[in-house]
Backbone as CSV, one residue per row, in Angstrom:
resi,resn,N_x,N_y,N_z,CA_x,CA_y,CA_z,C_x,C_y,C_z
1,MET,140.182,149.963,64.188,139.080,149.693,65.078,139.030,150.819,66.113
2,ASP,137.869,151.414,66.227,137.732,152.513,67.183,137.518,151.973,68.596
3,LEU,137.566,152.853,69.546,137.493,152.499,70.965,136.143,151.884,71.327
4,ALA,135.054,152.344,70.756,133.714,151.823,71.050,133.585,150.377,70.564
5,SER,134.131,150.094,69.379,134.069,148.730,68.844,134.910,147.776,69.685
6,LEU,136.090,148.257,70.120,136.974,147.445,70.971,136.305,147.133,72.304
7,ALA,135.674,148.146,72.896,134.991,147.950,74.175,133.843,146.961,74.020
8,GLN,133.144,147.035,72.877,132.033,146.122,72.636,132.534,144.680,72.469
9,ALA,133.660,144.488,71.787,134.241,143.155,71.584,134.717,142.568,72.919
10,VAL,135.396,143.428,73.721,135.873,142.974,75.035,134.687,142.618,75.922
11,ASN,133.635,143.404,75.870,132.442,143.153,76.665,131.806,141.813,76.273
12,SER,131.764,141.512,74.983,131.214,140.238,74.519,132.053,139.064,75.031
13,ILE,133.375,139.211,74.982,134.272,138.148,75.470,134.071,137.943,76.970
14,ILE,133.992,139.020,77.729,133.800,138.924,79.185,132.465,138.249,79.498
15,GLN,131.416,138.600,78.757,130.111,137.976,78.981,130.155,136.486,78.665
16,THR,130.855,136.121,77.594,130.974,134.705,77.227,131.726,133.932,78.305
17,VAL,132.847,134.496,78.790,133.613,133.851,79.858,132.749,133.734,81.111
18,PHE,132.010,134.766,81.443,131.137,134.760,82.610,130.079,133.655,82.494
19,ILE,129.484,133.515,81.309,128.464,132.481,81.090,129.083,131.090,81.218
20,VAL,130.302,130.914,80.667,130.983,129.613,80.763,131.286,129.287,82.224
21,VAL,131.792,130.268,82.987,132.111,130.041,84.406,130.845,129.694,85.183
22,ILE,129.766,130.414,84.949,128.493,130.134,85.625,128.015,128.722,85.245
23,GLY,128.120,128.383,83.963,127.687,127.055,83.501,128.500,125.946,84.143
24,LEU,129.830,126.110,84.214,130.693,125.106,84.858,130.372,124.991,86.349
25,GLY,130.171,126.127,86.999,129.816,126.106,88.418,128.509,125.362,88.649
26,TYR,127.520,125.622,87.789,126.231,124.945,87.895,126.400,123.439,87.661
27,TYR,127.202,123.073,86.644,127.428,121.662,86.326,128.065,120.931,87.519
28,TYR,129.137,121.481,88.091,129.828,120.803,89.193,128.997,120.793,90.477
29,THR,128.230,121.852,90.710,127.343,121.877,91.874,126.259,120.807,91.739
30,THR,125.672,120.700,90.555,124.645,119.682,90.306,125.229,118.283,90.466
31,LYS,126.437,118.084,89.944,127.095,116.780,90.051,127.359,116.418,91.511
32,ALA,127.827,117.389,92.310,128.099,117.136,93.730,126.800,116.833,94.487
33,ILE,125.738,117.580,94.199,124.456,117.344,94.873,123.901,115.977,94.488
34,ARG,124.009,115.616,93.202,123.534,114.307,92.751,124.294,113.187,93.458
35,SER,125.592,113.359,93.611,126.410,112.355,94.307,125.978,112.219,95.768
36,GLN,125.722,113.343,96.426,125.268,113.310,97.816,123.910,112.634,97.943
37,VAL,122.997,112.941,97.002,121.664,112.331,97.030,121.781,110.821,96.821
38,GLU,122.644,110.389,95.882,122.842,108.953,95.647,123.424,108.272,96.878
39,GLU,124.382,108.938,97.543,124.979,108.368,98.756,123.930,108.256,99.874
40,MET,123.073,109.281,100.020,122.028,109.234,101.036,121.018,108.125,100.720
41,ALA,120.688,107.967,99.441,119.765,106.897,99.044,120.381,105.538,99.321
42,ARG,121.676,105.395,99.038,122.366,104.129,99.296,122.385,103.834,100.795
43,GLU,122.667,104.844,101.623,122.675,104.630,103.078,121.292,104.251,103.585
44,THR,120.245,104.848,102.991,118.887,104.488,103.387,118.603,103.034,103.035
45,THR,119.076,102.609,101.881,118.853,101.234,101.434,119.681,100.240,102.229
46,THR,120.960,100.571,102.469,121.888,99.606,103.076,121.985,99.711,104.586
47,GLY,121.503,100.787,105.161,121.660,100.997,106.602,122.978,101.675,106.926
48,GLY,123.781,101.977,105.932,125.084,102.610,106.127,126.175,101.754,105.505
49,ARG,127.349,102.333,105.441,128.474,101.649,104.823,129.144,100.706,105.817
50,PRO,129.388,99.458,105.437,130.106,98.541,106.335,131.590,98.905,106.375
51,LEU,132.255,98.484,107.422,133.716,98.631,107.517,134.248,97.379,108.195
52,ILE,134.882,96.522,107.419,135.422,95.263,107.926,136.880,95.478,108.307
53,ILE,137.207,95.159,109.556,138.599,95.251,110.009,139.100,93.865,110.391
54,VAL,140.395,93.667,110.224,141.072,92.447,110.668,142.246,92.921,111.505
55,SER,142.316,92.467,112.750,143.391,92.925,113.635,143.697,91.877,114.684
56,GLU,144.866,92.051,115.312,145.169,91.209,116.456,144.467,91.813,117.666
57,ASP,143.937,90.963,118.517,143.207,91.412,119.702,144.197,91.580,120.841
58,TYR,144.380,92.794,121.295,145.320,93.087,122.376,144.610,93.251,123.715
59,GLU,143.295,93.055,123.755,142.549,93.244,124.999,142.815,92.143,126.011
60,ASN,143.189,90.951,125.547,143.362,89.815,126.447,144.809,89.358,126.540
61,LEU,145.750,90.281,126.329,147.162,89.899,126.410,147.441,89.265,127.754
62,PRO,148.255,88.239,127.808,149.193,87.760,126.799,148.582,86.833,125.755
63,THR,147.291,86.532,125.823,146.646,85.743,124.776,146.385,86.647,123.583
64,ILE,146.773,86.188,122.394,146.532,86.970,121.176,145.513,86.224,120.327
65,ASN,144.485,86.939,119.930,143.465,86.422,119.025,143.501,87.231,117.742
66,LEU,143.049,86.655,116.667,142.873,87.367,115.408,141.378,87.644,115.277
67,ILE,141.027,88.902,115.033,139.619,89.314,115.034,139.214,89.854,113.668
68,ILE,138.057,89.421,113.216,137.400,89.981,112.031,136.141,90.652,112.565
69,GLN,135.952,91.933,112.238,134.820,92.648,112.819,134.258,93.654,111.823
70,ASN,132.935,93.796,111.823,132.271,94.836,111.039,131.958,95.984,111.994
71,VAL,132.739,97.051,111.914,132.540,98.192,112.814,131.678,99.279,112.173
72,GLY,131.227,99.055,110.932,130.371,100.026,110.253,128.912,99.836,110.605
73,PRO,128.054,100.792,110.227,126.629,100.693,110.558,125.827,99.799,109.621
74,GLY,126.410,99.379,108.493,125.672,98.555,107.544,126.245,97.153,107.433
75,PRO,125.439,96.185,106.988,125.935,94.817,106.820,126.868,94.711,105.612
76,ALA,127.780,93.726,105.678,128.711,93.463,104.581,128.438,92.070,104.035
77,LYS,128.754,91.880,102.753,128.594,90.555,102.147,129.770,90.287,101.217
78,ASN,129.910,89.010,100.826,130.975,88.582,99.910,132.346,89.068,100.375
79,ILE,132.698,88.716,101.595,133.948,89.182,102.214,135.064,88.197,101.871
80,ASN,136.151,88.715,101.292,137.301,87.893,100.909,138.572,88.459,101.521
81,PHE,139.525,87.565,101.801,140.773,87.928,102.474,141.970,87.485,101.642
82,HIS,143.004,88.312,101.614,144.258,87.986,100.921,145.413,88.369,101.858
83,PHE,146.250,87.395,102.209,147.363,87.603,103.139,148.674,87.693,102.370
84,THR,149.549,88.637,102.770,150.871,88.735,102.139,151.808,87.656,102.639
85,SER,151.598,87.185,103.858,152.373,86.071,104.410,151.474,85.336,105.398
86,PRO,151.767,84.066,105.673,150.882,83.286,106.544,150.875,83.804,107.982
87,ILE,149.721,83.682,108.618,149.586,83.965,110.050,149.671,82.604,110.738
88,GLU,150.753,82.385,111.484,151.044,81.059,112.029,151.236,81.133,113.538
89,SER,150.798,80.098,114.237,150.999,80.024,115.690,152.292,79.271,115.980
90,SER,152.710,79.265,117.234,153.983,78.640,117.613,153.972,77.125,117.432
91,ASP,152.797,76.509,117.424,152.737,75.052,117.237,152.600,74.653,115.767
92,GLY,152.718,75.630,114.856,152.686,75.345,113.430,151.320,75.474,112.787
93,PHE,150.269,75.758,113.566,148.928,75.914,113.010,148.870,77.232,112.223
94,VAL,148.372,77.194,110.986,148.322,78.378,110.129,146.890,78.923,110.108
95,LEU,146.677,80.047,110.800,145.338,80.648,110.869,144.858,81.119,109.511
96,SER,145.770,81.652,108.699,145.376,82.205,107.408,144.894,81.131,106.445
97,GLU,145.032,79.843,106.808,144.518,78.761,105.978,143.173,78.228,106.471
98,LEU,142.595,78.891,107.478,141.256,78.513,107.927,140.259,78.691,106.779
99,THR,139.218,77.886,106.771,138.224,77.921,105.698,137.626,79.311,105.524
100,LEU,137.354,80.003,106.618,136.728,81.314,106.490,137.628,82.311,105.782
101,PHE,138.965,82.142,105.891,139.880,83.024,105.168,140.073,82.560,103.727
102,GLN,140.070,81.262,103.492,140.283,80.726,102.149,139.051,80.908,101.258
103,GLU,137.864,80.651,101.812,136.635,80.728,101.016,135.890,82.044,101.192
104,GLY,136.216,82.781,102.230,135.541,84.043,102.490,134.308,83.856,103.354
105,ILE,133.704,84.966,103.715,132.509,84.972,104.561,131.363,85.533,103.732
106,THR,130.217,84.866,103.763,129.085,85.330,102.952,128.521,86.656,103.445
107,SER,128.459,86.853,104.771,127.938,88.125,105.290,128.399,88.327,106.728
108,LEU,128.394,89.585,107.144,128.755,89.938,108.514,127.916,91.152,108.904
109,ALA,127.093,90.982,109.933,126.183,92.039,110.381,126.959,93.166,111.067
110,PRO,126.359,94.351,111.170,127.007,95.445,111.891,127.276,95.055,113.340
111,GLY,128.483,95.305,113.809,128.860,94.979,115.184,129.286,93.541,115.390
112,ALA,129.079,92.684,114.389,129.444,91.265,114.531,130.960,91.117,114.481
113,ARG,131.453,90.121,115.230,132.891,89.859,115.223,133.139,88.368,115.334
114,ILE,134.194,87.951,114.678,134.635,86.566,114.733,136.022,86.577,115.369
115,VAL,136.175,85.783,116.431,137.440,85.732,117.163,138.093,84.375,116.924
116,CYS,139.334,84.394,116.436,140.107,83.167,116.201,141.301,83.167,117.154
117,TYR,141.372,82.159,118.022,142.517,82.066,118.933,143.790,81.914,118.103
118,TRP,144.824,82.708,118.437,146.081,82.665,117.704,147.140,81.955,118.527
119,ASP,147.543,82.571,119.653,148.623,81.996,120.453,148.796,82.844,121.706
120,GLU,149.806,82.456,122.488,150.211,83.252,123.645,151.418,84.092,123.233
121,LEU,151.464,85.319,123.695,152.517,86.257,123.319,153.906,85.706,123.613
122,GLU,154.076,85.087,124.787,155.402,84.570,125.148,155.834,83.397,124.269
123,ASN,154.902,82.734,123.600,155.251,81.663,122.663,155.659,82.222,121.299
124,LEU,155.018,83.307,120.884,155.285,83.876,119.566,156.579,84.686,119.516
125,GLN,156.850,85.453,120.567,157.972,86.394,120.518,159.329,85.744,120.249
126,PRO,159.685,84.639,120.899,160.990,84.038,120.577,161.074,83.562,119.124
127,LEU,159.989,83.037,118.588,159.995,82.563,117.208,160.106,83.715,116.219
128,ILE,159.505,84.855,116.551,159.621,86.047,115.702,161.053,86.566,115.738
129,ARG,161.645,86.638,116.950,163.046,87.101,117.076,163.999,86.215,116.291
130,GLU,163.764,84.905,116.301,164.636,83.953,115.597,164.368,83.937,114.093
131,GLY,163.313,84.584,113.639,162.989,84.617,112.218,162.237,83.390,111.730
132,ARG,161.781,82.548,112.650,161.044,81.346,112.258,159.585,81.665,111.946
133,LEU,159.094,82.784,112.454,157.746,83.271,112.121,157.874,84.694,111.603
134,GLU,157.018,85.045,110.641,156.993,86.419,110.124,156.532,87.357,111.232
135,ARG,157.179,88.505,111.329,156.774,89.468,112.360,155.424,90.082,112.030
136,ASN,155.225,90.420,110.758,153.939,91.034,110.416,153.456,90.546,109.060
137,ALA,152.187,90.779,108.825,151.552,90.427,107.553,150.503,91.480,107.256
138,THR,150.251,91.672,105.986,149.186,92.579,105.577,148.026,91.748,105.050
139,VAL,146.832,92.096,105.498,145.616,91.415,105.055,144.803,92.413,104.240
140,THR,144.492,92.038,103.012,143.594,92.847,102.188,142.205,92.242,102.294
141,VAL,141.256,93.065,102.684,139.867,92.627,102.834,139.045,93.282,101.736
142,GLU,138.344,92.470,100.956,137.450,92.970,99.911,136.026,92.554,100.274
143,TYR,135.070,93.474,100.137,133.688,93.173,100.508,132.730,94.110,99.803
144,GLN,131.452,93.845,99.960,130.404,94.661,99.358,129.377,95.052,100.411
145,ASP,128.678,96.177,100.146,127.493,96.465,100.956,126.311,95.764,100.290
146,ILE,125.131,95.835,100.877,124.013,95.049,100.336,123.470,95.616,99.030
147,ALA,123.876,96.844,98.669,123.460,97.406,97.383,124.468,97.077,96.279
148,GLY,125.565,96.375,96.639,126.551,95.977,95.639,127.753,96.896,95.522
149,GLY,127.838,97.920,96.375,129.021,98.794,96.368,130.249,98.022,96.835
150,ASN,131.382,98.198,96.155,132.602,97.455,96.468,133.560,98.289,97.308
151,TYR,134.192,97.624,98.289,135.158,98.278,99.170,136.338,97.339,99.396
152,TRP,137.472,97.904,99.743,138.624,97.093,100.155,139.524,97.926,101.052
153,HIS,140.214,97.242,101.958,141.134,97.892,102.893,142.301,96.954,103.157
154,ASP,143.443,97.537,103.469,144.610,96.768,103.912,144.761,96.961,105.415
155,TRP,144.984,95.859,106.126,145.210,95.908,107.570,146.508,95.185,107.875
156,GLU,147.332,95.775,108.740,148.592,95.145,109.109,148.439,94.422,110.440
157,ILE,148.870,93.160,110.456,148.850,92.335,111.661,150.292,92.237,112.135
158,ASP,150.568,92.653,113.380,151.954,92.687,113.846,152.041,92.399,115.342
159,PRO,152.129,91.116,115.740,152.266,90.807,117.164,153.629,91.219,117.716
160,GLY,154.596,91.501,116.840,155.914,91.954,117.279,155.874,93.313,117.965
161,LEU,154.791,94.055,117.783,154.655,95.359,118.442,154.635,95.235,119.959
162,TYR,154.227,94.080,120.444,154.060,93.902,121.879,155.307,93.325,122.535
163,GLU,156.440,93.372,121.834,157.720,92.892,122.358,158.008,93.581,123.688
164,ALA,158.378,92.799,124.682,158.766,93.282,126.017,157.630,93.982,126.766
165,LEU,156.408,93.838,126.273,155.271,94.426,126.978,154.979,93.589,128.217
166,ARG,154.875,94.224,129.352,154.591,93.494,130.589,153.091,93.298,130.693
167,THR,152.691,92.054,130.749,151.266,91.746,130.849,151.028,90.860,132.051
168,GLN,149.854,90.938,132.554,149.462,90.075,133.660,148.629,88.948,133.065
169,GLY,148.907,87.740,133.484,148.166,86.588,132.963,146.679,86.744,133.182
170,SER,145.915,86.159,132.330,144.462,86.272,132.453,143.977,85.453,133.645
171,ARG,142.953,85.948,134.267,142.355,85.275,135.424,141.060,84.605,134.993
172,ASN,140.794,83.459,135.584,139.530,82.797,135.276,138.848,82.411,136.585
173,MET,137.759,81.678,136.502,136.967,81.312,137.675,137.773,80.445,138.637
174,ASP,138.642,79.565,138.123,139.467,78.728,139.004,140.367,79.577,139.893
175,ASP,140.936,80.652,139.312,141.777,81.544,140.106,140.980,82.202,141.224
176,LEU,139.740,82.589,140.928,138.880,83.207,141.936,138.557,82.215,143.048
177,VAL,138.228,80.984,142.677,137.919,79.952,143.672,139.141,79.699,144.557
178,ASP,140.330,79.600,143.950,141.561,79.398,144.722,141.794,80.531,145.705
179,ALA,141.551,81.776,145.261,141.754,82.927,146.139,140.773,82.897,147.307
180,VAL,139.515,82.565,147.052,138.505,82.495,148.118,138.857,81.380,149.105
181,GLU,139.285,80.226,148.598,139.683,79.126,149.481,140.878,79.514,150.345
182,HIS,141.823,80.238,149.742,142.995,80.680,150.492,142.582,81.629,151.626
183,VAL,141.685,82.572,151.324,141.207,83.504,152.347,140.456,82.741,153.440
184,ALA,139.626,81.756,153.060,138.874,80.965,154.046,139.833,80.183,154.942
185,GLU,140.904,79.609,154.370,141.889,78.882,155.174,142.569,79.812,156.171
186,LYS,142.941,80.994,155.710,143.599,81.971,156.595,142.674,82.365,157.736
187,LEU,141.410,82.612,157.404,140.453,82.971,158.448,140.286,81.819,159.440
188,GLY,140.248,80.581,158.930,140.139,79.406,159.798,141.350,79.273,160.711
189,GLU,142.557,79.514,160.170,143.785,79.442,160.984,143.771,80.512,162.062
190,ASP,143.362,81.727,161.691,143.316,82.814,162.670,142.327,82.491,163.791
191,GLU,141.180,81.896,163.440,140.187,81.527,164.445,140.722,80.440,165.370
192,ASP,141.426,79.454,164.788,142.027,78.390,165.596,143.034,78.967,166.586
193,GLN,143.850,79.895,166.132,144.867,80.513,167.011,144.193,81.285,168.133
194,ARG,143.126,81.983,167.831,142.420,82.751,168.874,141.785,81.817,169.885
195,SER,141.204,80.712,169.397,140.543,79.810,170.341,141.577,79.083,171.202
196,GLN,142.770,78.816,170.667,143.820,78.166,171.465,144.398,79.116,172.496
197,GLY,144.406,80.404,172.155,144.959,81.400,173.075,144.040,81.690,174.249
198,GLU,142.764,81.319,174.155,141.827,81.616,175.254,141.884,80.633,176.350
């Protein structure tokens, strides 16, 4: 085989490889664009992807609540829960056996939240230390968007994280009324003392 024939054969192979690479690039680019277009169409239809979270509420410590919330921009439907171990309060009430966890929730709008009272931190911690209550549990949440897309997430619930956390008891309207009455009594006593001193 002479040099011209060899160069022609190599050139044909290089052109074939080049065409295959261009074809593969076009195929994967088209596939990626199609996927993006489908995702944009789905978001237009559904309002966005829902995101259902299950967590312990630490905003009102020492009171602990269990919260189910849709933090995504789209509504969720057919929401189901699976617990690795029961979520139990100090008085023996099992939250994970509530109807909404056993049967699931039909739908949850964006931003919607369901709050379930759990217990007080100081009641749970000794039982967790003694091993009478599980320290943590994993909740698997399965749900769909309104177009039928399926999602699932695992969330860990762990009130033991707040061990030895110093919290101030929650205040309510009665506490405010008591404080105002106390201030009024003090002011009255001070006025009485001033009038007696005159």
